[in-house]
C-alpha positions in Angstrom: 0.0 0.0 0.0 2.9 2.3 0.7 4.2 1.8 -2.8 0.9 2.8 -4.2 0.9 6.1 -2.2 4.5 6.8 -3.3 3.6 6.3 -7.0 0.5 8.6 -6.7 2.7 11.3 -5.1 5.4 11.0 -7.8 2.7 11.4 -10.6 1.2 14.4 -8.8 4.6 16.1 -8.4 5.3 15.6 -12.1 2.0 17.1 -13.2 2.2 20.0 -10.8 5.8 20.7 -11.8 4.8 21.2 -15.4 2.0 23.5 -14.5 3.9 25.6 -12.0 7.1 26.1 -14.0 5.5 25.7 -17.4 6.4 23.3 -20.1 10.0 23.1 -21.5 10.5 25.4 -24.3 11.5 23.7 -27.5 13.2 25.8 -30.2 11.2 26.0 -33.4 12.4 23.8 -36.2 14.8 25.4 -38.6 13.5 26.2 -42.0 15.9 26.2 -44.9 16.5 29.7 -46.2 16.8 30.7 -49.8 20.3 30.7 -51.1 21.3 34.3 -51.6 22.0 35.0 -55.2 24.2 37.8 -56.5 22.3 40.7 -58.0 22.8 41.3 -61.7 24.8 44.3 -62.5 24.2 45.7 -65.9 27.5 47.6 -65.9 29.7 44.6 -65.2 27.9 42.4 -67.7 27.9 44.9 -70.5 28.9 43.6 -73.9 31.4 45.2 -76.2 32.1 45.1 -79.9 35.1 43.1 -81.0 37.4 45.4 -83.0 38.4 44.4 -86.5 41.6 42.3 -86.7 44.6 43.9 -88.5 47.2 42.1 -90.4 45.3 38.9 -90.8 45.6 37.4 -94.3 42.2 37.2 -96.1 42.8 34.1 -98.2 44.2 31.3 -96.2 44.9 28.2 -98.3 45.4 24.9 -96.5 48.3 23.2 -98.3 48.1 19.5 -98.5 50.9 17.5 -99.9 50.1 14.8 -102.5 52.3 12.3 -100.7 50.3 12.6 -97.5 47.0 12.3 -99.4 48.2 9.3 -101.4 49.4 7.6 -98.1 45.9 8.2 -96.5 44.2 6.7 -99.6 46.4 3.6 -99.4 45.7 3.3 -95.7 41.9 3.4 -96.2 42.1 0.9 -99.0 44.2 -1.5 -96.9 41.8 -1.1 -93.9 38.7 -1.8 -96.1 40.4 -4.9 -97.6 41.3 -6.2 -94.2 37.7 -5.7 -92.9 36.3 -7.4 -95.9 38.7 -10.4 -95.4 37.6 -10.6 -91.7 33.9 -10.6 -92.7 34.5 -13.4 -95.3 36.4 -15.4 -92.7 33.6 -15.0 -90.1 31.0 -16.1 -92.7 33.0 -19.2 -93.6 33.4 -20.1 -89.9 29.6 -19.7 -89.4 28.9 -21.9 -92.4 31.4 -24.6 -91.2 29.9 -24.5 -87.7 26.4 -24.8 -89.0 27.3 -27.7 -91.2 29.2 -29.5 -88.3 26.2 -29.0 -86.0 23.8 -30.3 -88.6 26.0 -33.4 -89.1 26.2 -34.0 -85.3 22.5 -33.7 -84.9 21.8 -36.1 -87.7 24.3 -38.6 -86.2 22.8 -38.1 -82.8 19.3 -38.7 -84.1 20.3 -41.9 -85.7 22.2 -43.3 -82.7 19.8 -41.9 -80.0 16.7 -43.9 -81.0 17.8 -47.2 -79.4 19.5 -45.6 -76.3 16.9 -42.9 -75.5 15.3 -44.8 -72.6 18.7 -45.7 -71.0 20.0 -42.1 -71.4 17.1 -40.6 -69.6 17.5 -42.7 -66.5 21.3 -42.2 -66.6 20.8 -38.4 -66.6 18.5 -38.5 -63.6 20.3 -41.0 -61.3 23.9 -40.5 -60.3 26.5 -43.2 -61.1 26.9 -45.4 -58.0 30.4 -46.8 -58.2 32.7 -47.8 -55.4 35.0 -44.9 -56.2 32.1 -42.4 -56.2 31.0 -43.7 -52.8 34.5 -43.4 -51.4 34.7 -39.8 -52.7 31.3 -39.0 -51.2 32.4 -40.3 -47.7 35.6 -38.2 -47.9 33.6 -35.1 -48.9 31.2 -35.7 -46.1 34.0 -35.9 -43.6 35.7 -32.7 -44.9 32.6 -30.6 -45.2 30.8 -31.8 -42.1 27.2 -31.2 -41.1 25.3 -28.4 -42.7 25.1 -25.3 -40.5 21.3 -25.7 -40.1 21.8 -29.1 -38.5 24.6 -28.1 -36.1 23.7 -27.3 -32.5 24.4 -23.7 -31.5 25.5 -22.8 -27.9 22.9 -21.1 -25.8 24.0 -17.7 -24.4 
């Protein structure tokens, strides 16, 4: 019973304390201010006319040597021929690959008919040989139990 009286007194003191002294003042939230921008000044941003240039030649001819032009033409012809040779090589490789795949598919279709049932079961079930079983035991010892099956210490 004494504890109940102490709790009631503590709550009453807390309520009266807020009323007597007033609530704690919380500063208002800060509002972001606009970024101050510099004012435009017409005098500083004034444009001016570019004066005419003196002593500049009126007719400027770009001189190109014939040797340089001839070398550039030879280079472009050589690059075009090389690209064309690469395209032809890729096309031949594609045709050879397609012919090889077609031959393999035809051979597989002929030989797959009698072994189709045996191949399906072999693909689903693993090969159970003595060597495979030995290897499985070694892997189980090395790897250990999965983490989900291990017992964790209680804290």
